[in-house]
N, C-alpha and C positions, 0 to 999 in steps of 0.2 A: 504494500500500500504506500502511495506516494505521500510525502509530507507537505501539506499546503504551505507551511512556513518557508520551505525552500523556494517556492515560486514567488512569495512575497519578497524575500530577501533578494532574489535574482532581479525582480523588477526594480527594486530600489537601487541596486548596484548599477544597473544599466542607466537609470535616470541620473545618477550622480556623476558618472564618468563619460557619458556620451550625450550628444545633442540628439533630438528626435530624428528618426530615419525617414525623411521625406523622399520618396521615390518620385521620378518624373511622372506626374499625373497624366500627361498627354499620351503616355505609352499605350494605355488600354484602348485608345481610339485609333491607333495607327494600324495599317495593314500588316498582316503576318506574311513574311517571305521565307521560303524554305528551299534549301538545296540538299540533294541526297543522291546516292547511287541508284536507288530504285524506289518506285512508288506503287502501292496497291490500294485501290479504292474499293471500299465495301459499301455498295449502294444501300443494302438492306439496313445496315447500322449507321449509315451516313458518317463513316469514319475513313480518313485518309491515313495510311500507314507508310511512313518514309523509313527506309533502312540504308545503312552504310554511310558513315562519315556525314551525319546529318548536321546541318547548320541552320538554325532558325533565328531570324531577326524580327523585331517588332518595336519600332522606335529605337530607344536606347537599349532595349533588351537584346541580349545575345544568349542563345542556348545551343549547346553542342552535345551530341550523344550518338550512340549506335543506332537507335530506333526512336522515332517520334510518332505517336498517334495523335491526330488532330481531329476535333469535331467542332461543330458550331450549332448552337441551339436555335430554335425558331426566332428568338429575339436578337440574334446576331452576335451573342457572346461566344468567344472562342475558348476552347479548352485543349490542353496538350499534356501528354504523358511522355516523358523522356526516359529511355532505358539505356544504361551504360553497356559498353562491350564487356565481356568477361575480363576480370582483373583490371578494370578501369572505372572511372567515375564520370557521370554526366556533369555538365558545367552550365552555370547560370551567371549572368552579369547584367547590372542595371545601374545607370547614373542616378545620383541624387539630385533633387530639384535645386537649381540655382547654385550648385557647388561643384568644384572639381573633386568630387568624392564618388566612390563607386561601391556598390554592394556586390560581392561575388559569393557563390555557393556551389557546393558539389555534393553528390550523393549517388548511390547506385540507381535510384529512381528519383525523378523530379516531376511533380505535378503542378501545372499552371492552370489556375482557375480565373478566367477573364471576367466572370460575373462578380465573384467575391473579391477579385483583385488580390489573390494570395498565391504564394509559391511554397510548396511543401517538398522538403528534401528528406528522403528516407534511406536509412542504412548508411553508415559511415558518413554521416552528414557533417558538413563544414560550412560555416557562414563567416565571411570576412568583410570588414569595412576598410577601404583604402583611401588615403588622402593623396590624390595623384597616383603615383606608383608606389607609395610607401604604405606598408601594412600598419593599420592602426589597431584594429580589434580582430580577434578570431575566436569563434565558439565552435566546439565540436560536441556531437551527441548522436543518438540513434535516429531521432526525428527532429527537424527544425521547421517551423511554420513561420513564414515571413508575410506580414499583413500590410499591404501598401495603404489601405484606406484608414487604418487606425494607427499606423506608424509604430507597430509593436511586432515583436517576434517571441515565440515560445520554444523551449527546448526540452526534449525528453531524452533521458539517458538510454533507454532501450527502444528498439524500433517497433516492437509489438508484443504485448502480453508477456513481458519479462524474458523474451527470447533475445539473447545477447547478439547484437549485430554491429555495434559501434566499436571502433578501435580503442575507445576509452574504457572498455570493459563494463558497460552499463552506467558509466558516470558521465555527467556533463562537465566539460572543462572549458575555461575561458581565459583569454589573454586580453586585457583591456587597458588602454592607455588614455591619459587625460587629454583634454583639448589643448592645443598649443598655447592658447591664451588663458589657461586656467590660472586663477589667483592663488598665490602661495598661502599656506596656512599661517594664521596669526596676523594677517593684514587688516582684519576687521571687516572684510567684504562679506556680504550676505551669501549664505550657502545657496546653491541652485535649488529651485523648487522641485519637489518630488512629483512624479506622475503616477497617479493611482490607476489600478485596473481592477475590474470586478470579474474578469474571466481568468481565474487562476486554475492551475491544474494542467493535465495533459491535453494536447489538441484533440478535438472531437474526431472520432473515427468516421 
């Protein structure tokens, strides 16, 4: 059973050392472009399956993997599942709004939900924040869900029902660096405001 206090402490830690993760909001409205070695279209399921060195771009979003399944709902929202090649990881990258910062992630499987505007990394999941080309923060776990609309992400140590899948042995690990203009302790400056969340616990299945 997971400890809710862990998720509270994790949310406070992120609020203290990082600024909100605003992704490029216009990306969700941009067209999706895909390159691959092969394509199979399933008309019954309305699913396009791309295989072999797949590269997907959508605005500032870049996704790479061995196989990508793409579908679109009647309202025009796009959904994608990226599967890595054996002994490899699928890759995701997106620019932050108005900044020269980028969010990068990897996992054996990546699920993109255009309607909810979320990205889910499953098994050997890694999420990084880069300032230009310099690594600022890095989080690893079994499952990471990155939510563009709420500027939040959640991390679970195991990828499902206690089955070990993360290189961290079922633990969440984080490397977090302060903002370059952080105020030194003892200067009398006010501490940054904490961001509260009511959605604690593991991501919904």
